C-alpha positions in Angstrom: -0.1 0.0 0.3 1.3 3.5 -0.9 0.7 6.6 -0.1 2.9 9.9 -1.2 4.1 11.7 1.9 7.2 14.1 1.5 9.5 15.1 -1.2 13.3 15.0 -0.5 16.2 16.0 -2.9 19.5 14.9 -1.4 19.8 11.5 1.2 23.1 9.4 2.5 21.8 6.2 1.4 22.3 2.8 3.9 24.7 1.0 1.6 26.5 4.8 2.1 27.1 4.1 5.9 29.6 1.8 7.7 28.6 0.7 11.1 32.7 0.2 11.2 33.8 3.8 11.6 31.5 4.5 14.7 33.3 4.8 17.9 33.0 1.3 20.0 29.5 0.5 21.0 27.6 2.4 18.3 25.5 2.2 15.4 25.3 4.3 12.8 22.1 3.5 11.2 21.3 4.9 7.2 18.5 7.3 8.8 17.9 10.1 6.5 17.2 12.4 9.5 17.1 15.9 7.9 14.1 14.1 5.3 12.8 12.3 8.2 12.1 15.5 10.3 10.8 17.8 7.9 7.6 19.1 8.9 3.8 17.5 7.2 2.8 20.5 5.0 -1.2 19.1 4.3 -4.1 16.4 5.6 -4.4 13.9 2.7 -7.6 11.6 2.4 -7.1 9.0 -0.5 -8.6 6.6 -1.6 -8.1 3.0 -3.6 -5.1 3.0 -2.6 -2.5 0.6 -4.8 -1.9 -2.6 -3.4 0.9 -4.4 -4.6 0.3 -8.3 -3.7 -2.6 -9.4 -1.9 -4.4 -9.2 1.3 -5.7 -12.4 3.2 -9.7 -11.8 3.7 -10.1 -11.7 7.0 -7.9 -8.4 7.6 -10.0 -5.3 7.6 -9.6 -2.8 9.7 -7.9 0.2 10.8 -3.9 1.1 11.1 -3.0 4.3 13.2 0.3 5.7 14.4 0.7 8.9 16.1 3.7 10.8 15.4 5.4 14.7 15.6 5.0 16.2 12.2 5.2 20.1 13.0 8.4 21.2 14.0 8.7 24.8 13.8 6.2 27.9 13.5 7.8 31.2 12.1 11.2 31.3 12.7 11.0 29.1 15.8 12.2 25.4 15.7 11.7 23.5 18.8 14.5 22.1 21.1 13.7 18.5 20.7 11.8 16.4 18.2 9.4 15.4 20.6 8.1 18.5 20.5 6.6 18.1 17.4 3.2 18.5 16.6 1.3 15.8 16.7 -0.6 13.9 13.6 -2.4 10.8 13.2 -1.6 8.6 10.4 -4.7 6.2 9.4 -4.4 3.3 6.7 -7.9 1.5 6.6 -8.9 -1.6 4.9 -12.3 -1.9 3.6 -14.8 -4.5 3.8 -14.5 -5.2 -0.1 -10.4 -4.7 0.4 -9.7 -1.8 -0.9 -7.6 0.8 1.2 -8.0 4.0 1.9 -5.3 6.8 3.6 -5.7 9.8 6.0 -4.1 11.9 8.0 -5.0 14.7 10.2 -3.6 17.2 13.1 -4.3 15.9 16.9 -6.7 19.6 17.4 -5.0 20.4 20.5 -4.4 23.1 22.8 -0.9 23.5 22.0 -1.2 23.6 18.3 -3.9 26.3 18.0 -1.9 28.7 20.2 1.3 28.1 18.4 -0.4 28.5 14.5 -1.9 31.5 15.9 0.8 33.1 17.7 2.9 31.7 14.8 5.5 31.1 17.1 6.2 29.0 19.8 3.6 30.1 22.3 3.0 27.6 24.9 5.5 25.3 26.9 6.4 22.3 25.7 8.0 18.8 27.2 11.7 20.2 26.1 10.6 23.8 24.3 9.2 27.4 26.3 7.4 29.8 24.2 9.1 33.0 22.5 8.8 35.9 25.1 10.8 38.6 25.4 9.8 40.4 28.3 11.3 38.9 31.8 8.5 39.3 33.9 6.3 37.9 31.3 8.8 35.1 31.2 8.5 34.6 35.5 4.5 34.8 35.0 4.6 31.4 32.0 7.2 29.6 34.2 4.9 29.6 37.3 1.6 28.9 35.1 0.6 25.4 34.9 1.2 24.0 31.0 -1.9 22.5 29.4 -0.1 19.7 28.2 -1.9 19.0 24.7 0.4 16.9 22.7 -0.6 13.5 22.1 2.3 12.5 19.7 3.5 9.1 20.7 0.9 6.1 22.1 -2.1 5.5 20.5 -4.4 3.3 22.9 -8.2 2.2 23.5 -9.8 2.5 26.7 -13.0 1.3 27.7 -13.2 -1.9 26.9 -11.0 -1.1 23.5 -14.0 1.7 22.8 -12.5 4.9 22.7 -9.2 6.4 21.2 -6.5 7.9 22.8 -3.2 9.3 21.9 -0.9 10.3 24.8 2.9 11.3 24.1 5.9 11.5 27.1 4.0 14.8 29.2 1.0 14.8 27.5 -2.3 14.5 28.7 -4.6 11.7 27.2 -6.5 13.4 24.1 -9.6 11.3 23.0 -10.1 11.2 19.2 -13.0 10.0 16.8 -11.8 6.3 15.0 -14.1 7.4 12.0 -13.3 10.6 11.0 -10.0 11.3 13.3 -11.6 14.3 14.6 -10.7 15.4 18.1 -12.3 15.6 21.2 -10.1 17.1 23.9 -8.5 15.8 26.6 -10.4 13.0 28.4 -12.4 13.9 31.1 -11.4 12.2 34.6 -14.0 11.3 37.8 -11.7 10.8 40.2 -9.3 12.3 42.8 -6.1 10.6 41.3 -4.1 14.2 40.2 -4.9 16.2 43.2 -1.4 16.2 44.6 -0.3 17.1 40.9 -0.4 16.8 37.3 0.8 13.0 36.4 3.9 12.8 33.6 6.4 10.7 32.1 2.8 7.7 31.2 4.1 4.1 30.2 3.0 3.2 27.2 -0.5 1.8 27.7 -0.7 -1.7 28.4 -4.4 -3.6 27.7 -5.1 -6.9 29.2 -6.1 -9.0 26.0 -8.9 -11.1 28.1 -10.5 -8.7 30.3 -10.0 -5.4 27.9 -8.7 -3.4 31.6 -6.3 -0.8 30.8 -2.9 -0.2 32.6 0.0 2.5 32.8 1.8 4.1 35.4 2.8 7.3 35.9 5.4 9.8 38.2 3.6 12.8 40.3 5.7 15.4 41.6 4.3 16.0 44.8 5.0 18.6 47.2 6.1 17.9 50.9 5.3 21.4 51.9 6.3 20.5 55.8 10.1 19.8 54.9 10.6 21.6 51.6 10.5 19.4 48.9 9.6 16.9 46.4 8.2 14.0 47.2 7.5 12.1 44.1 5.9 8.8 43.7 5.2 6.5 40.7 1.3 6.0 40.5 0.0 2.7 39.2 -3.1 2.9 37.7 -5.9 1.3 35.6 -9.4 1.9 33.6 -11.7 -0.6 33.7 -13.4 -2.2 30.6 -17.1 -0.9 32.0 -16.4 2.5 32.5 -18.7 4.4 29.6 -18.1 3.6 26.5 -19.6 7.1 25.4 -17.5 9.6 23.6 -16.2 12.4 25.7 -18.2 11.2 28.9 -16.5 11.5 32.1 -13.9 8.3 33.2 -12.9 6.9 36.7 -9.2 5.6 36.8 -8.6 2.9 39.3 -5.9 3.6 41.5 -3.8 0.4 42.0 -1.1 1.7 44.4 1.6 4.6 45.2 5.0 4.2 45.3 7.3 6.7 47.1 10.7 7.1 45.2 13.6 9.2 46.1 15.1 8.5 42.5 11.9 8.7 39.9 13.1 7.4 36.8 10.5 7.5 33.4 9.0 3.9 32.6 8.7 3.4 28.7 6.3 0.4 28.5 5.3 -2.3 32.2 4.6 -5.8 31.6 1.3 -7.5 32.8 1.0 -11.1 33.5 -2.4 -12.7 34.6 -1.5 -11.5 38.7 1.1 -9.1 38.7 2.4 -6.0 36.9 5.8 -5.8 36.7 7.5 -2.5 36.6 11.1 -1.9 36.2 12.7 1.0 37.6 16.4 2.0 36.1 19.2 4.1 37.2 18.1 7.8 35.2 15.9 9.5 37.8 15.2 12.9 36.6 18.1 15.3 37.1 16.4 18.4 38.6 19.7 20.2 38.5 19.7 20.2 35.1 16.0 21.2 34.5 16.4 24.2 37.0 19.6 25.5 35.3 17.7 25.2 31.6 14.5 26.8 33.1 16.8 29.8 34.7 19.0 30.2 31.6 15.0 30.6 29.8 13.8 33.1 32.7 17.3 35.4 32.1 17.4 35.1 28.9 14.4 33.8 27.0 16.6 31.0 25.5 15.9 27.2 26.5 18.5 24.5 25.8 17.4 21.8 27.6 16.5 18.6 25.4 14.9 15.3 26.3 18.6 13.6 27.3 19.3 17.0 30.1 15.9 15.9 31.7 17.6 12.7 33.2 21.0 11.6 34.7 22.7 8.4 33.9 23.6 6.4 37.6 25.1 3.4 37.1 26.1 3.0 40.2 23.0 2.0 41.5 21.2 -0.8 41.1 18.3 -1.5 38.1 14.7 -1.9 40.5 11.9 -4.8 39.4 8.7 -4.1 41.4 5.7 -6.8 41.3 2.8 -5.2 41.9 -0.2 -7.6 42.6 -2.9 -6.1 39.6 -6.4 -6.5 41.9 -5.0 -5.7 45.6 -2.2 -3.6 44.4 -0.1 -5.1 47.4 3.5 -4.5 46.7 5.9 -6.6 48.4 8.1 -8.3 46.0 11.1 -6.4 45.3 14.0 -7.2 42.7 17.4 -5.8 42.2 19.6 -6.6 39.4 22.8 -5.2 37.6 22.1 -1.3 36.0 20.8 -1.3 32.1 18.6 0.7 30.4 15.1 0.2 28.5 12.8 1.4 26.5 10.6 -1.7 26.3 9.3 -4.8 27.6 8.7 -7.9 25.0 6.5 -9.6 27.4 6.2 -10.9 31.0 4.9 -15.2 32.3 4.9 -16.2 35.3 6.0 -20.0 36.0 6.2 -22.9 38.6 10.1 -24.9 38.3 10.1 -27.3 41.2 9.0 -25.3 44.4 9.5 -21.9 43.2 7.4 -19.2 41.9 8.9 -17.5 39.0 8.0 -14.5 36.8 9.8 -13.9 33.6 10.3 -10.7 31.4 11.6 -10.4 28.7 13.4 -6.6 27.9 15.0 -4.9 25.4 18.1 -3.7 27.3 20.6 -1.2 26.2 24.5 -1.2 28.6 23.6 3.0 28.9 20.6 5.5 27.5 20.8 5.9 24.0 22.6 8.9 22.4 19.9 11.8 21.2 20.3 15.1 19.7 18.4 18.2 20.1 16.2 18.7 16.3 18.3 21.4 15.4 21.9 19.1 15.4 19.6 15.9 14.0 18.2 17.7 11.5 21.9 18.8 10.3 22.7 15.5 9.9 25.6 15.9 12.5 24.7 12.6 14.1 27.7 10.7 13.7 27.5 9.5 17.5 23.9 8.6 17.7 23.6 5.3 19.7 19.9 4.1 19.2 20.3 1.0 16.9 18.5 -1.3 19.1 19.6 -3.1 22.1 20.2 -6.8 23.3 17.3 -9.0 24.4 18.0 -10.7 28.2 15.3 -12.5 30.0 15.3 -11.7 34.0 14.0 -14.5 35.6 12.3 -13.2 39.2 12.4 -16.0 41.7 9.7 -15.5 44.3 10.9 -17.5 46.8 14.2 -16.5 46.9 13.8 -13.0 45.9 16.7 -13.3 43.5 16.8 -11.7 40.3 18.7 -14.1 37.6 19.6 -12.8 33.5 20.3 -14.4 30.6 21.2 -13.1 27.4 20.8 -13.6 23.8 24.7 -11.9 22.1 24.6 -10.3 19.1 21.0 -9.7 19.4 20.6 -5.1 18.2 16.9 -5.6 18.6 13.8 -3.1 19.7 10.4 -1.9 18.9 9.4 -5.5 19.8 5.4 -6.9 19.2 4.3 -9.8 20.2 0.6 -11.7 19.2 -1.9 -10.3 22.0 -2.8 -14.1 22.2 -0.1 -14.4 24.1 0.4 -11.4 26.3 1.3 -12.4 29.3 1.7 -16.3 29.1 4.7 -17.6 27.9 5.4 -17.3 23.8 7.9 -18.3 21.4 8.0 -15.1 18.9 8.2 -11.3 18.7 8.5 -8.7 15.9 10.3 -5.4 15.9 13.0 -4.2 14.0 17.1 -4.7 14.2 20.3 -3.2 13.7 22.0 -5.2 10.4 25.5 -3.5 10.1 24.2 -0.1 9.5 20.6 -1.2 8.4 17.6 -1.4 10.0 15.8 -4.7 9.4 12.0 -5.8 10.0 12.4 -9.4 12.1 10.9 -12.3 13.4 12.1 -13.2 17.1 12.5 -17.4 17.8 13.1 -16.9 21.8 13.9 -20.9 21.8 16.1 -21.6 18.9 17.6 -17.9 18.7 16.6 -17.6 15.0 16.2 -14.6 13.1 13.9 -14.2 10.1 14.5 -11.0 8.5 12.2 -9.0 5.6 13.4 -11.0 2.4 12.2 -8.6 -0.2 13.6 -5.0 2.0 15.8 -2.7 -0.5 17.9 -2.1 2.4 19.7 1.0 0.1 16.8 3.1 0.9 13.8 1.3 3.0 13.2 2.3 6.7 11.1 0.5 8.6 9.4 1.1 12.2 7.8 -0.3 14.7 5.5 -3.1 13.3 2.4 -4.3 14.3 1.2 -7.7 14.9 -2.4 -8.6 14.1 -3.4 -12.4 14.4 -5.6 -14.4 12.5 -9.0 -14.6 13.7 -9.7 -18.4 15.0 -6.2 -19.7 14.7 -4.6 -20.5 18.2 -0.8 -20.6 16.1 1.4 -18.2 17.8 2.1 -16.8 14.3 -0.5 -16.7 12.5 -1.3 -13.8 11.3 0.4 -11.1 9.5 2.4 -8.1 10.4 2.0 -4.9 9.5 4.6 -1.9 9.0 5.3 1.8 7.9 7.9 1.8 6.0 9.8 5.4 4.3 11.8 5.2 1.2 14.2 7.4 2.0 15.1 8.8 -1.6 11.7 10.0 -2.6 9.9 10.8 1.1 7.3 8.7 0.5 5.7 6.0 2.8 4.0 2.8 2.2 2.3 0.1 4.3 4.1 -3.1 4.4 2.0 -6.3 4.9 4.2 -10.0 6.0 3.3 -13.0 6.3 4.0 -14.4 10.2 5.0 -17.5 9.7 6.6 -17.5 6.5 7.6 -13.8 6.7 7.4 -13.0 3.1 5.3 -10.0 1.8 2.0 -10.9 1.3 
C-alpha cells in the first residue's frame, strides 16, 4: 500500500554508511534524519490505494499511528523532536478489500496556540515559548502547562471502544476513530491528580482477555512540611466497564502509589494474570539540569534543555523490578539486578519451576541510555555518535521464593520496538517481532526465543527502505502463535514516500 508523503532532494543511503566507522559500541544506522524530520505540509484523504500483492480476506480494519509532524512555527524551531506537534495517520482496509489513507492533525490547544501566534507560544516538554519580556517569562514559568500534544502512543480504553493518543508529558487526548477528529482531553472523575499532574506515562498495556487498561506515571508531589519534592509512581487502570460514550467522564482505578527519591521514567510495563511488572532503571530525573535550563530561559529567553538533559545516568545504582498485585495493589516483592537502560518489555509470564514460583520478563536492554540529539543537530545530519539502533534481548528470572533476580542474554541481538501476538500477552511466548540493526541497516525481523533464529524481511531494499515499529495482527480463530500478519509503515528515503508493509508472520514473506 503506497501513499505519497514528503519529497526529499538529497539523502545519504544506507549503503553509504559503515557501522565500523563509529566509536566502539555505537551503530551508525543510515537514517536520513534531515528528510525524516521535515514538517508535514498538508492533510490527505485518499481512496483506492494501490495494493501490490494480495491481502488476506480476514484482514480488515484500521492501522493508526501518531507521530510528531510539525517542528517549527514562524522562525521558531522546537528544541527537541519530541515537541513536534501530533498528527494521526491511518491506513484503513475496508470490507470490500479496498484501502484508504488519511492523516489529520490532532487538534490541540498547544497546536492552535502556536499556529495563531506564528511562533512557539506555550510550554512543551523540551521547548519554551518565545517571550521577550523578563516579567512575562516569570509569569509563564509559574503557569501550569496545558500538556496537549499526544504524539507517541495510540491506545483504546473502556473496553477498546474509545481512542486516545498520549505522549511523554501529554494529557490523554481522545479522538474519533471514524474521521480522526479530536474530542479533547479525556475527562476524569477521580482524585488521582489532586497532588499534582501525572507525567511520564508508560505506554498503556491492555489485558487481552479482560480489556482492562493499565499504565503508570510519575507524580511530583510537594512536601510542604519539609520544603521538598516528594515523587511517587502512580499505578492505575481504566476498567472495561467505564462509559463507552465518546467524551464522557471516566474513573481511573488507583492500584498503588510507590514513593521514591529517584523517579525514573518508565516507558513500558509488563502484565501477567496476577502482576504488573514495573522496572525502575537508574536514570532519575535531573533536577539540577532542569532548573539550570529553566533559569537560563528566565534570564535570557533561550532554552537549551532536551530530553536527555532531564535525566542522569547513575550506573552505580541497581535496576529495581517491582511486582505489584494488579487487583489488590499489594507491593511486597522488589528485586534488584545490575544497571541497564530499557524502553520496551517484550513480554512477561508466570511459571512454576519445581518448588519455585517465578516471573520471567523479556526486556530489550542497553548498557547505557541511547544518545539523542537536539532537533537542529539531528536535522543537520550531525549524528555520527548516534547510539540507538537496538539493544540486547535479555530474560529476567524473578524467583519469588528466594527474592533473587537472574539474567540470561541473547548475544549479538541488536533489537528493539518489539511486538508479540496479543493472544500470548502475559503467558509464555515463542516469537516476537520488531526491528533489528543489521550492520547499519534497520530490518523488520521475527525473533524465535527458543532457537534464537532471526528471520528478516527478505524483499527489503536496504539501500533506501526504512521500516519502523511493526504491529502484529492475529488471524481470527487460529491458535497458532505466528498465524497472522505483521504490519509496518516503511519510508522510502530518497523520495520521502511511505507505504504500509504486510508480511505473512509465519513465513515472513510479503503477502
